[in-house]
C-alpha positions as CSV (number, residue, x, y, z in Angstrom):
1,M,-6.4,-28.8,4.6
2,T,-8.2,-25.2,4.5
3,D,-8.5,-23.9,1.4
4,S,-7.1,-20.1,0.5
5,R,-10.2,-18.6,0.8
6,E,-11.2,-19.9,4.3
7,R,-7.5,-18.4,5.1
8,H,-7.8,-15.0,3.3
9,A,-11.1,-14.5,5.1
10,S,-9.6,-15.5,8.9
11,D,-7.3,-13.2,7.7
12,R,-9.6,-10.6,7.6
13,V,-10.1,-9.0,11.0
14,W,-11.5,-5.7,12.3
15,E,-8.6,-4.6,14.9
16,V,-10.3,-2.8,17.9
17,G,-8.6,0.5,19.4
18,F,-5.6,2.3,17.5
19,E,-3.1,0.5,18.8
20,D,-4.1,-3.2,17.9
21,H,-4.7,-1.1,14.0
22,E,-1.4,0.2,14.1
23,L,0.4,-3.1,14.7
24,A,-2.0,-5.0,12.0
25,Q,-1.1,-2.2,9.7
26,L,2.5,-2.3,10.2
27,K,2.7,-6.1,9.7
28,R,0.9,-5.6,6.6
29,L,3.1,-3.0,5.3
30,A,6.2,-5.4,5.9
31,R,5.2,-7.9,4.0
32,M,4.3,-5.9,0.9
33,P,7.3,-6.1,-1.3
34,F,9.7,-3.0,-1.9
35,H,8.4,-2.1,-5.3
36,L,5.1,-1.5,-4.0
37,K,5.8,0.4,-1.6
38,L,7.9,2.9,-3.5
39,K,5.1,2.8,-6.5
40,W,2.6,3.8,-3.5
41,L,4.9,6.3,-2.5
42,E,5.0,7.9,-5.6
43,E,1.6,8.3,-6.2
44,A,1.1,9.8,-2.9
45,H,4.1,12.3,-3.7
46,R,1.9,13.4,-6.9
47,T,-1.6,13.4,-4.8
48,L,0.0,15.7,-2.8
49,L,1.8,17.9,-5.6
50,S,-1.9,17.6,-7.1
51,M,-3.2,19.1,-4.0
52,R,-1.0,21.9,-3.6
53,G,-2.1,22.6,-7.4
54,E,1.6,22.2,-8.7
55,V,2.5,20.7,-11.8
56,V,2.7,17.0,-11.6
57,A,4.8,15.2,-14.3
58,L,5.1,11.7,-14.8
59,D,8.2,10.1,-15.5
60,D,8.6,7.4,-18.5
61,S,9.4,5.0,-15.4
62,D,5.9,5.6,-14.4
63,N,4.6,3.2,-17.1
64,S,6.7,0.5,-16.8
65,D,6.5,-2.7,-14.6
66,D,10.3,-3.5,-15.0
67,C,10.7,-3.0,-11.3
């Protein structure tokens, strides 16, 4: 039986070429829970607005982990 550190270490592989990286990234994102995908998207949107110089308002829901 392999321990979890060995299993995770074997999952960390540098993909060769864009196609391999793209496929591996899609698989990683498919395993990500929906609430984390949504949180990432909201953070990316705030970053974009900040880069544009627009005012970024935080919702009260941003501070809760009740997803």
